[in-house]
N, C-alpha and C positions, 0 to 999 in steps of 0.2 A: 505492500500500500506505499502510495507517494500522494500525500495531502495536497494542494495546491494552499498558498495561504489563505485565499479566501475562505477556505475550507477549515483552517484553522480559526478564523475569527466568528465564525459562525458556530461552531462547536463550543469556543470559550462563552460566546453570549448566551447559547444556550445553558452552559452550567451555572453562571452566575446568574442567570435569572431564576433557574429552580431552585439552586440551594445556597447561593450566595457567596459563593466561591469566585475569588477573581484569579484567576488562572493566569492571566498577563503578570503577576508579581511573581511568579515563578522562573526560574531560568527555563528558556524557550528549549534550548536543543534536549536536555536531560528529561525534561517533560513529555514533550512532544513522541521522545523513544518508548517512553513508558506507556503511553497512551496507543500508540501504534502497537506495540507489543499485547496489551489487551484486548485491541479490536482482531487483532487476528488470532487472539485464543478463542476467542465468539465466531470465529468465521466470517467476520464481518469485511466488507470491501472495500468499505469507505466508511471516511467519518458520518456523513449523514447515517448510514446504515447502523452503526455503533450507538448513536444518537436514539434511534429509534429502540434500539434491543435497552439501554440503559433507562429508557423513559417507560417500558412496557410494565414493570413494578417497582414499588419499593425495594425489593430484594435486590434485583438488579442495580438499582442507584446505590444501595449501600455496598455491593461487590465492589464495584467501581470506587467510591470512594475510600473503602477500604484499603485497594490495590494502590491507591494514587499514593497513598502515604507510605514513608518510608523508614522502615522501623528497625535501626540499626542500636543497638544500646547492649547492657550486660550489666550485672551487679560490679560496681565497683570499678568502673571502666575507670581507666588511669588512676591508679591506686595512688600515686604519690599528691594527686590534687586532693583525693578524700582525707589523706592523712593531713594537709594544710586546711581542710574544713573540720577537722576534729580538732586540731590544735591551735588554731591562728581564728579562723572565722567566725566560727561559734561561740566559742568563749567572748570573742569582743561584741559579738550581738547582743548575747546573754548579759553584758554589762547594763544593758540600755532598756531590755523586755525580757524579762521571766517565760512569758508565754509567744513562744513565736508563731509567725504567722508567714507560712511558704507556699511560693508556687513553683511545682514543676510545669512549666509551660511545654505544650509539645511531647508531652509526658510518654510517649509510645504505650508499652506494654507493664510501665512500673519500674522499671529496673532503678533508676536512679532517685525514683520516689521511697522504694522500699530500702535501698541503701542508706539515703539520709535516715529513714525511720529507725533502722536498724543501731545506727550511729546515734540519733537523740536517746532510744531508752538505754543502751549501754552506760552512756556518757553523761548524759544531760536531760534524764528522764523529768516529764511536765507534761503541762495542758498544753502542747504544741499540735498545730494544725497544718497539714501538708495537702495541699489541694493539686492534684493533677487533672490537666487538661488535653485533652487530642480530639482531632477528627476521626479517628478510627476508630468503630465502634468494636472491631473483632479484640483490637488493642486493647482498648478499654475493657474490654470483659476477663481479658487475660489477668489487667493490671489487677481489677478488685479480685480475683480470684486468688492472686499472688501466687502463679505458677511461673517456672521458669525451666529451662532448658539446662543440658550439660554444659554447654559452651558459656553460659549466663554465670555460671559458680565457679569459673576456672580461678577468677580474681580473687575472690573473697577471703578477706584473710582469717586466719584461725582463731581469735578471739570472735568473730561475726559468725562463724559457722554454725554457733547455736540457735542463728536466727532461721536457717534456713534447711529443710528436714528432706533428706533423700526420700524418694516416692518414686521406685524403680530407676528408670533413668533420669528422671526430671527430680524437681526441687519445690518445695513448696515453702511460704514465706509464715514463719512461727505467728499464731495469731495475738501475740504481745505486740504485732506492728499494727493491728486493724485500727488502732483507737487512733493513732495520729493521720490515717489516710482516708482521703476523700477522691473519688475518679468521676468527672465527668466529662461531657462532651463540649468542646470549646473551637474556635476558629480563630486563631491569631491574628489573622490578615482580614475580619471583619466584626469579630466581637469588644464590645466596650469592654474594656479593663476594669475588676475592680481595684481597688487601692489601699496604701496601709501594709504591707509587705515587707517584713525583714529580710527574706530573700527569695529572690526568685532565680529558677535554674532554667536554664532552656539552652541546652547543648545538640551538637550535630541537626539542628533542626533549619538555622538560618541560611546554611549553606546552600539550600537547595533555593533560594529567594533570590531574587534579582538586587541591584546593589542599592535601588531605591525602596524597596522592600523593607531590605533589612535597617536602614537609615530609620526609617520611619518607627518602625519596631523597637529597636533600641531606643529612642525618643518617648514611645511608649511605655515601654518598662521602667523608664527612669520616671516618668509622672508616677508609676503604679507604686513605686518603691519610697517608704518611711523615707526621711532624711536619716541617715546613717546604715541604710539597707544596702544592700547586696545584691548583686547581678551576676552569676556565674554562667560563663558561657564553655563551648566546647572548644578543644585543643587547637582547631583548625581555623577558630571563629574569632580570633584576635579584633579588638574595636581600634581602628587606626585613628580616627577621631573624635577619641572618648572624651577627649577636655572640651571639645566644641558643643558638645550635647550637655555636659556639667559633670561626668564623671570622673572620679579620681582611680588611677591603677594602683590596687594597694597589693596586689599579689598578680602574678599572669595569669591571665582568664579570669581575675577576679574584679570585680568595677564596682566602686562605692558612690551613691548618693551622699554629697558632704553636709555633715552639719556646718553652719553659719560659722565659720574663723576656726575650725576643726583641723589640726595638722594632721597630714595623712599617717596611715598606723609603720606604713615605712619607713618615715621618717622621725617617729615620733619617738622621744628617749624613753 
């Protein structure tokens, strides 16, 4: 299948009209390859035919949206960043608030939300809340169930293995973590954001967005954070003009919304 530019314009418009998802905010080459692959799986010979199939039922639409999301994650991914979270980020945030409000934005199947819940329960137990949002219904259902595959478990430190129980070749999150977690559907590119977050995690999500969409999202995250709050991004997602938005870079891939007149943690004595 080799869709013409006008075919993509029509397809994008149909998606936006039907589910308020603006595909123009995604990198075109990656996105279009993915959509063509999905269409070919359904033996569709054109984008128009594929849209007709998508529109046949809510189940077909859900199939399309679930596969549009790119779920790449694991428990304790990039372990060194979670050690920084445990040793530096959370202790500083807890100096300002004893009950942390946290958002795992684009949470996929909940690996990072469960990672943070395990750290909080083990080291900083309290009435904290982690809200995970994603557009992928199947991934959210897995997040709610707290189930993970063998590759998800490979980076879990020994002291945290107690939170993930082997069940055959898979793992299930310990019930102790449920009190911290809430998962619900959300569209980062269309929804209004809640505010007052101490910490926002958005890792390995914006790499699929255009530069304009990224910039707008980082500004919206800034507004959603409390003064003193932290944005935690993925290891390929450095914010190169963070200072223009207002962030301080406190550690690589950790960005702070500063308090008025406050020194950065990096420079504080």
